[in-house]
C-alpha positions, 0 to 999 in steps of 0.5 A: 538507494540501490535497487536491492536496498529499495527491494528490502525497503519495500518488503519492510513497508509491506510488513509495516502496513500489515502491522498498521492494519492489525493495530487499527483493526485489533486483529492479526492478519496472515503474512500471505498476501496479494497485491493490486494496483488501484484502478479499473480492472487491475489484476491481482498479483499473487507472486513476486509482489515486492518485485512487481511494486519495485518494477513500477516505482523504482526506475533507477537510483536517481529516479523513484516515484516519490508518492505511492499510497500503499496499505491493506485495502481489504481481506480476501475470502480466505482472510488474507490481506489485499495490499493495494497501491497507487502511484501519484503523478509526480515526476521521479526523483532521488529517494527522500522524504514524502509529504508525510515526513516518512522516509521513502515514497510510501504513504501508508493507508488503510482501505475503507473496505477493510475498516467497514468489514471490521466494523460489521458494515457493508464493505462498499466499493472494491478496487475493481470498480475504479473508486476506492476510499481509504484513510491516511493515518499519518495525516493526524501527525502533520502540522 
């Protein structure tokens, strides 16, 4: 997979995880979003989000990190989605299926803070505290 193809793939993945969150929450979200890598004191990325993700995940056509959790973690005060991501510690390899059977490295997630917010419960830990709970909807499809 070329870098340009991976850029488009990443762009589509962001749309897919926003749609997944909308489906699970029963609410439409704006397509203006920000991004944050999970972990302590990671900055919000407000511009060139797709490029920032690609820079971290895609090394070259034969070396792509194979397991990257990504999804809507929460909503910002203005209602825009906070997309979060985490790269697992596996060695880079060529583009292929991830452990869920989905093509590419991205494992779609939904953040516990978002689900709690939508259910009217306390949001809980934020991604700036170093602990961040989330669900992986594809888990139910594994045999």
